[in-house]
Steps between C-alpha positions, in 0.01 A plus 500: 500500500207735545567864578231765510619855446471800271669552269494131408831345605744315277554144625841335489603151617845383616637184655717582799855373452443392142323546171143420407491164318598571140249406227258357761369824653182666383299792632122524507241747622709809419810346665312442826542124454836330453468157341786248487458190284687170526605576860824350633660490846727789395189720484470493881577833663361839583321694228434869543234702328555873495227754424628847414346829388614862518392520866710207623520124511391196697614141485407158625717187527350160418690190612481208255598147598507229235442149636614196303436129547818290511663448163812321382821687435674166450273196517648180642603244239509123523839357583626151411805385696699183540591375847791700643442806278427845636200701387362847550135594490422868445167660581461876463160660547371849563175674581357766728496416780824304449416127502653247736679214327480154653679184390346155539633157410223250424253730677712535814660838590877496473 
């Protein structure tokens, strides 16, 4: 967030509709740089930097999208059944973009 004015503006950062990530947010370069460590999908959103001095203010909105490879919420588990029994297989995955889940039996789509 670079603002050029006199007197030198005070820089402030906000996350629209929420709070800046607690304990993972750091500022550098006289608050011109917002740094977030250990990013998660919840960190997606619009971040606004506001530069203000006694003559007024200016702001800029930066859109942040966090992408994530598919990961297991609930990984499928092996199931051992006897003939005639019922069984349930559960597969829950997430990611961004949201992954498609496909079921195959012996390599053949069900």
